[in-house]
C-alpha positions as CSV (number, residue, x, y, z in Angstrom):
1,M,88.7,15.0,9.0
2,S,87.7,12.8,6.0
3,E,84.4,13.1,4.2
4,P,81.9,10.2,4.3
5,T,82.1,7.9,1.4
6,T,79.6,5.9,-0.6
7,K,81.2,3.0,-2.5
8,G,84.6,4.7,-2.2
9,L,83.6,8.0,-3.7
10,T,83.8,11.0,-1.5
11,R,81.5,14.0,-1.9
12,R,84.5,16.1,-2.9
13,A,85.6,13.6,-5.6
14,L,82.0,13.4,-6.9
15,L,81.7,17.2,-7.3
16,S,85.2,17.5,-8.8
17,R,84.2,14.9,-11.5
18,A,80.8,16.3,-12.3
19,V,80.4,18.2,-15.5
20,A,77.5,20.5,-16.3
21,V,75.0,19.4,-19.0
22,G,72.3,22.0,-19.5
23,A,70.9,22.6,-16.0
24,L,72.2,19.2,-14.7
25,A,75.4,17.8,-13.3
26,V,76.4,14.5,-14.9
27,A,78.8,12.9,-12.6
28,G,79.7,9.9,-14.7
29,T,79.0,7.6,-11.7
30,G,75.6,6.3,-12.7
31,F,73.4,9.2,-11.9
32,I,72.5,12.8,-12.8
33,A,72.0,15.5,-10.2
34,A,70.6,19.0,-10.0
35,P,73.3,21.4,-9.1
36,D,70.8,23.8,-7.5
37,A,68.4,21.4,-5.8
38,A,68.4,18.4,-3.6
39,W,67.6,15.6,-5.9
40,A,69.4,13.1,-8.1
41,V,68.3,10.2,-10.3
42,E,70.2,7.0,-10.6
43,V,70.6,5.4,-14.0
44,T,71.3,1.7,-14.6
45,A,70.5,0.6,-18.1
46,I,70.9,3.9,-20.0
47,S,73.8,6.4,-19.9
48,E,73.8,9.6,-17.9
49,H,73.8,11.5,-21.2
50,E,70.7,9.6,-22.4
51,M,68.9,10.4,-19.1
52,A,69.9,14.0,-19.2
53,T,68.7,14.2,-22.9
54,L,65.4,12.5,-22.0
55,L,64.9,15.0,-19.2
56,Q,65.5,17.9,-21.6
57,M,63.2,16.3,-24.2
58,A,60.5,15.9,-21.5
59,R,60.8,19.6,-20.6
60,D,60.5,20.5,-24.3
61,I,57.5,18.4,-25.0
62,Y,55.6,19.5,-21.9
63,P,57.1,22.8,-20.8
64,H,56.0,24.1,-17.4
65,D,58.3,26.6,-15.8
66,R,56.8,26.1,-12.4
67,V,57.4,22.3,-12.5
68,G,60.8,21.2,-11.2
69,D,63.2,18.9,-13.0
70,R,62.7,16.3,-10.3
71,F,59.1,15.7,-11.4
72,Y,60.3,15.2,-15.0
73,A,63.0,12.8,-13.8
74,I,60.4,10.7,-12.0
75,A,58.3,10.7,-15.2
76,I,61.1,9.4,-17.4
77,K,62.8,7.1,-14.9
78,G,60.7,4.2,-16.4
79,Y,62.8,4.3,-19.6
80,D,65.9,3.3,-17.7
81,T,65.4,-0.4,-18.3
82,A,67.2,-3.1,-20.3
83,E,64.2,-3.5,-22.6
84,N,63.9,0.2,-23.3
85,Q,67.7,0.8,-23.7
86,P,67.9,0.0,-27.4
87,M,65.0,2.3,-28.2
88,V,66.3,5.1,-26.0
89,A,69.9,4.8,-27.4
90,E,68.6,4.9,-31.0
91,G,66.2,7.8,-30.3
92,I,68.9,9.9,-28.4
93,A,71.4,9.2,-31.2
94,A,68.8,10.5,-33.7
95,L,68.3,13.7,-31.6
96,D,72.0,14.2,-31.2
97,A,72.6,13.7,-35.0
98,A,69.9,16.3,-35.8
99,A,71.5,18.7,-33.3
100,Q,74.9,18.1,-34.9
101,A,73.5,18.7,-38.3
102,A,72.2,22.1,-37.0
103,G,75.7,22.9,-35.7
104,H,75.5,21.9,-32.1
105,D,77.4,19.3,-30.0
106,D,74.3,17.4,-29.0
107,Y,70.6,18.0,-28.2
108,V,71.2,19.0,-24.6
109,S,73.7,21.7,-25.6
110,I,71.2,23.6,-27.8
111,G,70.5,26.8,-25.8
112,W,67.3,27.9,-27.3
113,E,64.1,26.0,-26.7
114,Q,62.7,26.8,-30.1
115,D,65.7,25.2,-31.8
116,R,65.2,22.0,-29.7
117,V,61.5,22.0,-30.4
118,A,62.2,22.3,-34.2
119,I,64.3,19.1,-33.9
120,L,61.6,17.4,-32.0
121,R,59.0,18.4,-34.6
122,G,61.2,16.7,-37.2
123,M,61.0,13.4,-35.4
124,E,57.5,13.6,-33.9
125,D,56.2,10.7,-36.0
126,S,58.9,8.4,-34.8
127,A,58.1,5.5,-32.4
128,F,60.6,6.8,-29.9
129,F,59.0,10.3,-29.7
130,Q,55.5,8.9,-29.5
131,T,56.5,6.5,-26.8
132,V,58.2,9.2,-24.7
133,R,55.4,11.7,-25.3
134,G,52.7,9.2,-24.4
135,G,54.5,8.0,-21.3
136,L,54.9,11.6,-20.1
137,V,51.2,12.2,-20.0
138,T,50.7,9.8,-17.2
139,G,54.2,9.9,-15.8
140,L,54.2,13.6,-15.2
141,Y,50.6,14.5,-14.6
142,N,49.8,11.6,-12.3
143,Q,52.2,12.8,-9.6
144,K,50.2,14.1,-6.7
145,E,52.9,16.6,-5.8
146,V,52.5,18.3,-9.2
147,W,48.7,18.7,-8.9
148,P,48.7,21.8,-6.7
149,I,51.0,23.6,-9.2
150,F,48.2,23.3,-11.8
151,G,45.4,24.0,-9.3
152,Y,44.0,20.4,-9.5
153,E,42.6,19.2,-6.2
154,G,42.6,15.5,-7.1
155,E,39.9,13.0,-7.5
156,S,36.7,13.9,-5.7
157,F,35.0,10.5,-5.2
158,S,36.6,10.1,-1.7
159,Q,35.3,13.6,-0.8
160,G,31.7,13.1,-1.8
161,G,32.0,13.7,-5.6
162,Y,32.0,16.9,-7.6
163,I,28.4,17.7,-7.0
164,Y,29.3,18.7,-3.4
165,R,32.6,20.3,-4.3
166,G,31.5,23.1,-6.6
167,F,31.2,21.4,-10.0
168,D,29.0,24.3,-11.1
169,D,31.3,27.0,-9.8
170,I,32.4,29.0,-12.8
171,D,34.1,31.9,-10.9
172,W,37.3,30.8,-12.6
173,L,36.0,31.9,-16.0
């Protein structure tokens, strides 16, 4: 029995072509996928390597162990556009060059978070870093599926406002 295909690529062929990049599988077919979870993100304007690097960068800028990679992927998906491609390519090239200067293959291949953060600190004044960091604030934290992880119940206007929802409750202190 043959496996179902999508655009001529069988599941078996996809998995055989995938290579691990950090915690992601980069299949080289226009998307990156999590090897241990049921999600993938398609890339159109930027490369799979650039998307995987942006994902790692996002995790290093706003590290939350309990937040899954799929939420970070949603937050950075907006950088996969033709107009952002030059900025992303230049920024990722700078990250990879700094990683290579430190003796690594590229930014994603650096095993220690503190080493990756040191590279990010060296470029935190760049327009690329500030754009990605600023976009992550809303891109990551405005996802309703993430709110329960942080204990945020969402806006309260539709539920009568905070005055009726324990705004003065300080039991959490």
